[in-house]
Structure formats: C-alpha cells, structure tokens
C-alpha positions in Angstrom: -68.5 -53.2 27.9 -66.4 -51.4 25.3 -63.6 -53.2 23.6 -60.0 -52.2 24.6 -58.1 -52.0 21.3 -54.8 -52.7 23.0 -56.1 -55.9 24.6 -57.7 -56.9 21.3 -54.4 -56.3 19.5 -52.5 -58.4 22.1 -55.0 -61.3 21.8 -54.8 -61.3 18.0 -51.1 -60.9 18.1 -50.8 -64.0 20.4 -52.9 -66.0 18.0 -50.8 -65.0 15.0 -47.6 -65.8 17.0 -48.9 -69.2 17.9 -49.8 -69.9 14.2 -46.5 -68.6 12.9 -44.3 -70.2 15.6 -42.9 -73.0 13.4 -42.2 -70.5 10.5 -40.4 -68.3 12.9 -38.4 -71.1 14.4 -37.6 -72.5 11.0 -36.6 -69.1 9.5 -39.1 -69.5 6.7 -41.6 -71.9 5.2 -41.5 -75.7 5.2 -41.1 -77.0 1.7 -42.3 -80.2 0.0 -41.1 -81.7 -3.3 -44.4 -80.6 -5.0 -43.7 -77.0 -3.9 -41.6 -77.1 -7.1 -44.6 -77.9 -9.1 -46.6 -75.0 -7.7 -43.7 -72.6 -8.5 -43.4 -73.9 -12.0 -47.1 -73.9 -12.7 -47.6 -70.5 -11.2 -44.7 -68.9 -13.1 -46.0 -70.4 -16.4 -49.6 -69.2 -15.6 -48.4 -65.6 -14.8 -46.3 -65.6 -17.9 -49.3 -66.6 -20.0 -51.1 -63.6 -18.5 -48.2 -61.3 -19.4 -46.7 -61.1 -15.9 -43.1 -62.1 -16.3 -41.7 -62.0 -12.8 -38.7 -64.3 -13.2 -35.4 -62.3 -12.6 -33.8 -63.3 -15.9 -34.5 -64.8 -19.2 -32.8 -68.1 -18.5 -35.0 -68.7 -15.4 -38.1 -67.6 -17.3 -37.3 -70.0 -20.1 -36.9 -72.9 -17.6 -40.1 -72.1 -16.0 -42.1 -71.7 -19.2 -40.8 -74.9 -20.6 -42.1 -76.7 -17.5 -45.6 -75.4 -18.3 -48.7 -75.5 -16.2 -48.0 -78.8 -14.7 -47.1 -80.0 -18.1 -46.1 -83.5 -19.1 -43.8 -84.7 -21.8 -46.8 -85.1 -24.2 -47.8 -81.5 -23.7 -50.8 -82.4 -21.5 -51.4 -80.5 -18.3 -51.8 -82.3 -15.0 -54.8 -80.9 -13.3 -53.9 -81.9 -9.7 -52.5 -78.5 -8.8 -54.5 -75.3 -8.3 -53.8 -72.5 -10.8 -54.8 -69.9 -8.2 -52.6 -71.2 -5.4 -49.7 -71.7 -7.9 -49.9 -68.1 -9.1 -50.0 -67.0 -5.4 -46.8 -68.9 -4.6 -45.0 -67.9 -7.7 -46.0 -64.2 -7.2 -44.8 -64.3 -3.7 -41.5 -65.9 -4.8 -40.5 -62.9 -7.0 -42.1 -60.1 -4.9 -42.3 -60.4 -1.2 -40.5 -63.8 -1.0 -41.8 -67.2 0.0 -41.7 -66.3 3.7 -44.8 -64.2 3.0 -46.8 -67.4 2.3 -46.9 -68.5 6.0 -48.1 -65.0 7.0 -50.9 -65.2 4.4 -51.8 -68.7 5.7 -52.0 -67.5 9.3 -54.2 -64.5 8.5 -56.5 -66.6 6.3 -57.0 -69.2 9.1 -57.6 -66.5 11.7 -60.3 -64.9 9.6 -62.0 -68.4 9.2 -62.1 -68.7 13.0 -63.3 -65.2 13.5 -66.4 -65.5 11.3 -68.4 -68.0 13.4 -67.3 -66.3 16.6 -68.6 -63.0 15.4 -71.9 -64.5 14.4 -72.3 -66.3 17.7 -71.5 -63.3 19.8 -74.3 -61.2 18.3 -76.9 -63.0 20.4 -75.0 -62.4 23.7 -75.7 -58.9 25.1 -72.7 -56.7 25.6 -70.3 -59.5 24.6 -68.5 -58.0 21.5 -65.5 -57.2 23.6 -65.0 -61.0 24.1 -64.4 -61.7 20.4 -60.6 -61.3 20.4 -60.3 -63.7 23.3 -62.8 -66.2 21.8 -60.8 -66.2 18.6 -57.3 -66.3 20.1 -57.6 -68.9 22.8 -58.9 -71.7 20.5 -56.2 -70.8 17.9 -53.5 -70.9 20.6 -54.7 -74.3 21.6 -54.5 -75.5 18.0 -51.1 -73.9 17.9 -49.9 -76.4 20.4 -50.4 -79.1 17.8 -50.1 -79.3 14.0 -51.6 -75.9 13.1 -48.2 -74.0 12.9 -46.6 -76.7 10.8 -49.4 -76.3 8.1 -49.3 -72.5 8.4 -45.6 -72.8 7.5 -46.1 -75.5 4.8 -45.6 -74.1 1.3 -48.5 -76.2 0.1 -52.3 -75.5 -0.1 -53.2 -77.8 2.8 -54.1 -75.1 5.3 -57.1 -74.3 3.1 -58.7 -77.7 3.9 -59.5 -76.7 7.5 -60.6 -73.3 6.3 -63.1 -75.0 4.0 -64.3 -77.2 6.9 -64.8 -74.1 9.1 -66.9 -72.3 6.4 -69.1 -75.4 5.9 -69.6 -75.7 9.6 -70.4 -72.0 9.9 -73.1 -72.2 7.3 -74.6 -75.4 8.7 -74.9 -73.9 12.2 -75.5 -70.2 11.6 -76.8 -69.6 8.1 -80.3 -68.3 8.9 -78.8 -65.7 11.4 -76.0 -64.6 9.1 -76.2 -61.2 7.4 -75.9 -61.2 3.6 -72.3 -59.8 3.7 -71.4 -62.7 6.0 -73.0 -65.2 3.7 -71.3 -63.8 0.7 -68.0 -63.9 2.6 -68.4 -67.5 3.7 -69.3 -68.7 0.3 -66.5 -66.8 -1.4 -64.0 -67.9 1.2 -65.2 -71.5 0.8 -64.9 -71.4 -2.9 -61.4 -69.9 -2.6 -60.5 -72.7 -0.2 -62.1 -75.4 -2.4 -60.2 -74.3 -5.5 -56.7 -74.7 -3.9 -56.7 -78.5 -4.4 -58.9 -81.0 -6.2 -59.4 -83.0 -2.9 -61.0 -79.9 -1.4 -63.6 -79.8 -4.1 -64.5 -83.5 -3.3 -64.7 -82.7 0.4 -67.1 -79.9 -0.3 -69.3 -82.3 -2.2 -69.1 -85.0 0.4 -70.1 -82.6 3.1 -73.3 -81.5 1.5 -75.5 -84.3 3.1 -74.0 -83.6 6.5 -74.7 -79.8 6.1 -78.3 -80.5 5.2 -78.8 -82.8 8.2 -77.1 -80.4 10.6 -79.1 -77.4 9.2 -82.3 -79.3 9.6 -81.6 -79.9 13.3 -80.7 -76.4 14.1 -82.8 -74.4 11.6 -85.8 -76.5 10.9 -87.7 -75.4 7.8 -84.9 -73.0 6.9 -82.4 -75.9 6.5 -82.2 -75.2 2.7 -80.3 -71.9 3.3 -77.2 -73.6 4.6 -77.5 -76.4 2.1 -77.9 -74.1 -0.9 -75.0 -71.9 0.2 -72.7 -74.9 0.7 -73.8 -76.2 -2.7 -72.7 -72.8 -4.1 -69.2 -73.5 -2.7 -69.0 -76.9 -4.5 -70.4 -75.4 -7.7 -68.0 -72.5 -7.6 -65.1 -74.9 -7.3 -66.4 -77.0 -10.2 -66.7 -73.8 -12.3 -63.0 -73.0 -11.6 -62.1 -76.4 -12.9 -64.1 -75.7 -16.1 -62.4 -72.3 -16.5 -59.0 -73.9 -15.9 -59.6 -76.7 -18.5 -60.9 -74.1 -21.0 -57.9 -71.8 -20.5 -55.4 -74.6 -20.9 -57.1 -75.7 -24.1 -57.3 -72.3 -25.8 -54.3 -70.5 -24.2 -51.8 -73.3 -24.0 -53.3 -75.5 -26.7 -53.1 -78.5 -24.3 -55.3 -80.9 -22.5 -55.9 -81.3 -18.8 -55.4 -84.8 -17.4 -55.9 -86.1 -13.8 -53.8 -88.7 -12.1 -55.6 -92.1 -11.8 -55.9 -92.1 -8.0 -59.0 -94.4 -8.1 -57.2 -97.0 -10.2 -54.0 -97.0 -8.1 -56.1 -97.1 -4.8 -58.1 -100.3 -5.7 -55.0 -102.0 -7.1 -52.9 -101.2 -4.0 -55.8 -102.4 -1.8 -56.0 -105.7 -3.6 -59.4 -105.9 -5.2 -58.3 -104.1 -8.4 -55.2 -106.3 -8.7 -57.2 -109.5 -8.4 -59.7 -108.1 -10.9 -56.9 -107.6 -13.4 -55.6 -111.1 -12.7 -59.0 -112.5 -13.6 -59.6 -110.2 -16.6 -56.3 -109.6 -18.4 -55.3 -109.7 -21.2 -58.2 -107.8 -22.5 -57.8 -105.0 -25.1 -60.9 -103.3 -23.9 -59.4 -102.8 -20.4 -56.8 -100.1 -20.6 -55.4 -100.8 -17.1 -54.2 -104.2 -18.4 -51.2 -102.4 -19.7 -50.4 -101.4 -16.1 -50.9 -104.9 -14.9 -48.4 -106.2 -17.4 -45.7 -104.0 -15.8 -46.8 -104.7 -12.2 -46.1 -108.4 -12.8 -42.5 -107.9 -13.8 -41.1 -107.7 -10.3 -41.7 -109.5 -7.0 -40.7 -106.6 -4.9 -43.7 -106.1 -2.4 -43.1 -102.3 -2.4 -44.1 -102.3 -6.1 -47.8 -102.6 -5.1 -47.9 -99.7 -2.7 -49.9 -96.7 -4.0 -47.1 -94.2 -4.0 -44.7 -96.5 -5.9 -47.3 -97.4 -8.5 -48.1 -93.8 -9.1 -44.8 -92.0 -8.9 -41.8 -94.4 -9.0 -39.6 -94.5 -12.1 -37.2 -97.2 -11.0 -37.9 -100.4 -13.2 -37.8 -102.6 -10.0 -40.5 -100.5 -8.2 -42.2 -98.3 -10.8 -45.1 -99.1 -13.1 -47.5 -96.3 -14.1 -44.7 -93.8 -14.9 -43.0 -96.5 -17.1 -45.9 -96.5 -19.5 -46.0 -94.1 -22.5 -48.0 -90.9 -22.3 -50.9 -92.3 -24.4 -51.3 -95.3 -22.1 -51.2 -93.2 -19.0 -53.9 -91.0 -20.4 -56.1 -93.9 -21.3 -55.8 -95.3 -17.8 -56.5 -91.9 -16.2 -59.5 -91.2 -18.5 -61.0 -94.6 -17.7 -60.4 -94.6 -14.0 -64.1 -94.2 -12.9 -65.2 -96.9 -15.2 -62.5 -99.2 -14.0 -63.3 -98.5 -10.4 -67.0 -99.3 -11.0 -66.1 -102.5 -12.7 -64.0 -103.6 -9.7 -66.7 -102.5 -7.3 -69.3 -104.6 -9.2 -67.0 -107.6 -9.5 -65.7 -107.5 -5.9 -68.1 -105.3 -3.9 -67.3 -106.6 -0.4 -63.5 -106.4 -0.7 -63.7 -103.0 -2.3 -66.0 -101.5 0.3 -64.0 -103.0 3.2 -60.8 -101.6 1.9 -62.4 -98.2 1.4 -63.7 -98.1 5.0 -60.4 -99.4 6.4 -58.5 -96.7 4.7 -60.9 -94.0 5.8 -60.7 -95.1 9.5 -56.9 -95.4 9.3 -56.7 -91.9 7.9 -59.0 -90.5 10.5 -57.5 -92.1 13.5 -53.9 -93.1 12.9 -52.2 -90.9 10.3 -51.8 -87.5 11.8 -48.1 -87.0 12.4 -46.4 -83.7 11.3 -43.3 -85.5 10.0 -44.2 -85.1 6.3 -44.2 -81.3 6.7 -40.5 -81.4 7.7 -38.2 -81.4 4.6 -35.4 -83.9 4.4 -32.5 -84.3 2.0 -34.6 -86.5 -0.4 -37.4 -83.9 -0.4 -35.1 -80.9 -1.2 -33.0 -82.8 -3.7 -36.2 -83.7 -5.6 -37.5 -80.1 -5.3 -34.3 -78.5 -6.7 -34.2 -81.2 -9.5 -37.7 -80.2 -10.6 -37.3 -76.4 -10.7 -34.7 -73.6 -10.9 -37.3 -71.3 -9.3 -36.8 -72.5 -5.7 -34.8 -70.0 -3.6 -31.5 -71.4 -2.1 -32.7 -70.3 1.3 -34.9 -73.4 1.4 -31.8 -75.4 2.1 -30.8 -73.1 5.0 -34.0 -73.4 7.2 -33.4 -74.6 10.7 -35.9 -77.6 10.8 -34.4 -79.1 7.6 -33.8 -82.9 8.1 -35.0 -82.9 11.8 -37.9 -85.5 11.5 -36.2 -87.8 14.0 -35.4 -85.1 16.5 -39.0 -83.9 16.4 -40.6 -87.4 16.7 -41.4 -86.6 20.4 -44.1 -84.1 19.2 -46.3 -86.9 17.8 -47.3 -88.5 21.2 -47.6 -85.0 22.7 -50.0 -83.9 19.9 -52.0 -87.1 20.1 -52.4 -86.6 23.8 -53.9 -83.2 23.1 -56.2 -84.6 20.4 -57.4 -87.3 22.8 -58.1 -84.9 25.6 -59.9 -82.6 23.1 -62.2 -85.4 22.0 -63.1 -86.2 25.6 -63.8 -82.6 26.3 -66.0 -82.3 23.2 -67.9 -85.5 24.1 -68.4 -84.4 27.7 -69.6 -80.8 26.8 -72.0 -82.1 24.1 -73.5 -84.9 26.2 -73.6 -83.5 29.8 -77.0 -82.3 30.8 -75.6 -79.5 32.9 -74.8 -76.2 31.3 -74.3 -77.6 27.8 -73.0 -75.2 25.2 -75.7 -73.7 23.0 -77.2 -76.0 20.3 -75.7 -73.9 17.4 -72.2 -74.2 18.8 -72.6 -77.9 19.3 -73.8 -78.3 15.8 -70.8 -76.2 14.6 -68.4 -78.5 16.4 -70.1 -81.7 15.2 -69.8 -80.4 11.7 -66.1 -79.8 12.2 -65.9 -83.5 13.2 -67.9 -84.4 10.1 -65.4 -82.4 8.1 -62.5 -84.3 9.6 -64.2 -87.6 8.6 -64.9 -86.2 5.1 -61.3 -85.3 4.7 -60.3 -88.9 5.8 -62.9 -90.4 3.3 -61.6 -88.3 0.4 -57.9 -88.6 1.0 -57.6 -92.0 2.8 -60.3 -93.8 0.9 -59.7 -92.4 -2.6 -56.1 -91.5 -2.5 -53.9 -93.1 0.2 -53.8 -92.8 4.0 -51.1 -90.3 4.7 -49.9 -88.3 7.7 -49.9 -85.1 5.6 -53.7 -85.4 5.0 -54.6 -86.2 8.6 -52.5 -83.7 10.4 -53.7 -80.8 8.2 -57.2 -80.9 9.8 -56.8 -82.8 13.2 -55.8 -79.6 15.0 -59.4 -78.5 14.6 -60.1 -80.8 17.6 -58.5 -78.6 20.3 -59.8 -75.5 18.5 -63.3 -76.9 18.7 -63.0 -78.0 22.3 -61.8 -74.5 23.2 -64.7 -72.9 21.5 -67.2 -75.2 23.2 -65.7 -74.6 26.7 -65.6 -70.9 26.3 -69.1 -70.5 24.9 -70.5 -72.7 27.6 -69.8 -70.1 30.2 -71.6 -67.4 28.1 -74.9 -69.2 28.4 -77.4 -69.6 31.2 -77.6 -72.9 33.1 -80.0 -75.3 31.4 -82.2 -77.9 33.0 
C-alpha cells in the first residue's frame, strides 16, 4: 500500500502534540535551578568563539564573569555539557527558550523512528504503517513523564535517546544500512555528550549490548558492540576536547564534583572509614570529615546537603576552600576504592540498594515543576534567564499535580506486565529482534539507575527521565506482534 501523506502528517502531528503537551499547557519550558548554569556556561562558550549574543554589554559582562561553569578559584566545573549549554544559550538570544522543548520533541521522535524504520523493511508492503508505529508508542509515553522532560530546560531527554540508540544497535545492527549506522552512532554520541552521566551509561551498557547482539546476531555480534563502543569513545573524546579547550582558551582547569566521595559518606561506609582513619594527612577527605563532625543535624549527612549546602549548620564540602575541594575531587576514585577494600560488604549493599531504589521507587515528575525556591535560586545565579520563566502556568504546582504520580505508576506497572506477557507467551510472540530491542531498553533503564542512583543519589529526576520508555516499549511490542505470522 502507498502511504497517505495527510495521514502520516496527522500521526506525526499527534505524536508531537503529545510530547509537547506540558510545554503548551505551561506556556513554555520547565526550568530548574541548574538551567542558570547552562545559560551562563553557554553564553561564555559562545563569547569565547566570538559569538556575542547577549543583548547589552552589562549582561554580557555578567555572563562572561561567570565563565564556563567557573568557580571562585578560576577552575571550570565539568559537570555541564558545553554543547548543550551553547544550544540553550543560543536559543535564549535567538528563537527564545520555548524553542528548546520543540527541539527535544523532534529529537525524541527521530530516535523512535529509526528502529521502526529498520524493522519495517522486513515486512512486505508495510512502509505505510511507519507513522502509526512511531506515533502510538510516543502517545502512550506522552500519558506519563515524557512531556515533562520534553519541556524540561535540562539535557535529561537525551538519556532515553541514548538508550534507544544503544537498543537499536543491539537488536538491528547487522541489518542496518551504513547511513543508518552512522546516524545511530552520531546521534548516540550527541546524546552521550549532553551530560557526564550519559557517558557512564554508554560504558555500562556495553556488556549488555554485546550479550544481546550475540543472541540476535550470532557471529556478527561484534558489529553492534563496536558501534556502541564508538558512542562511548566519541563521548570520551568530547571530554578531552572540552578539557583542552578550557586549558588553552580560558587558561583554566576542569574539575569534577566528588560524587563518589559524597555517595559513600552519605551511605555510611565512607563516614565510618573516615571515623577509623582520620586524622591522616594523606587522606584529603579527612578535611571534609572535620567539618561533618561540627553539627549533629541528621540532614547534614544527606548527599545533597554534603555537596551543595552552604549553611554552616548543614553544609560541609562547600565550606572548604577551593584547594581542599579540588584535592577531594581529584582523589575521589582512590578514596572510593579504599572504602570498598576496607568495607566491601557495606559498600556493595549500599550500591545495590540505591540502584534498586532508583529503578523502582524514584520516578515522580515533581522535580521538573519549578517552585519558588527553584526560581529564586535560578535568578540569583544568572541575569540571563528571561522573566517569562516566572510567568509559566505550572509554576509552584507540585502539590496540585501530585495525583499524576499514582496515575503514571499504574501505567508503568501495566506496561511491565504487557512486556512480560508478550515476551514470554508462546503464542504469537513478537519477533526476536523486537523483543531484544525492548529488553535492551529495560537494561538501559537499569543502567541509568545504576549510574545515577548508585554513584550519585537516588532522585525522582533521574528515574522519571527514562521510565516513560516502558509504555513506549510495550506499545511497540504489541503493534509489531500483529505484523508477524503465528508461531508454534
């Protein structure tokens, strides 16, 4: 059958509408306090390239002084993507920040369209079904957290895009054309460079990709593994280029926040290790332990307070001088390994517990909704944020939208049941490639939980940004099942 262009346009339009529904209701994007950091870093990066987009000299000066995630000691914090920062800042001074959700929606739609296109090639006279096969799963995801992350002025939407590219390569790599392979790898690299956690997810997924490709492709398993490895290598190369550019263009040094140190301290094994080992001039983290002991407030030992709080009653890491902070950050892998060797059972148990909590519990959309604290912090951090961020309709409505969480979780639960049934039932199971694709999506959700819950901190933001792939995957399985012949 030939494809009706009007019908195709309607299907894709419905998918875009479902993805953009929250942005349309809100009257713009959903902001987070670190949106300010991306605006500042992006403006400084564009200025370094000779693209001064700020509307006046005073704003430009404010932006440039902030630097590329710069700290008081002139070092540059490497936790924000230079590419995504320039994208956000460029949109701010050209099309407006409302263009970012549109970009997010189109980017996600393309990521879903690629595996559908590859799969449909083996079904005779089925090309006309592509708009429907793309749109219906996206619309199902649009009933959950997808539109909140499309509207979110943060790079989180690129985490599920990365997972979809890895799943596509694992399931379909041998049958992909070279342009499709190049697109998948390039798109995966772009997604992996938007946040350091995405790079780690790409690395963690490599063994799962190799196993999945071995099942579906046999001796050609290495194709998917090599292509996924190129995604990880490409993201690593971006970090090298970024570090080199900061060193030679800004005459500064890139430092990373000590997530591993904070995690093992907050979980307990790291704190007990410091109790047993400090004072010791060879352990840089003893300086942090000295401050942690100054207050009995139990909130002082939560990861977010250790990392970011500046109140003397609750803060610790931020109260150290820049040189001490840098030593702790530089030594975080060594400290983590010391704790792991000294307390292996406690450390591994905490890591597994955090991963499971992240995968199964923390998936609310509430962190995407800005409140007064979020916006006050955002506008304190930058003069580049447009005043319209205070005028969006969903501002300060977390309590009013709390009913969405049980509704979303019901959909996720049903989607898991559908996936399990369709993968395990002996009658008319979906094709092996599509089942492998969906199982790789599930592996990606677990990899996201391992990286963000295990290494950083279990958070609703990190869980909800990928969990909407469950109804999407269930929809794809159900629809492709009816395109195959009954199996015995």
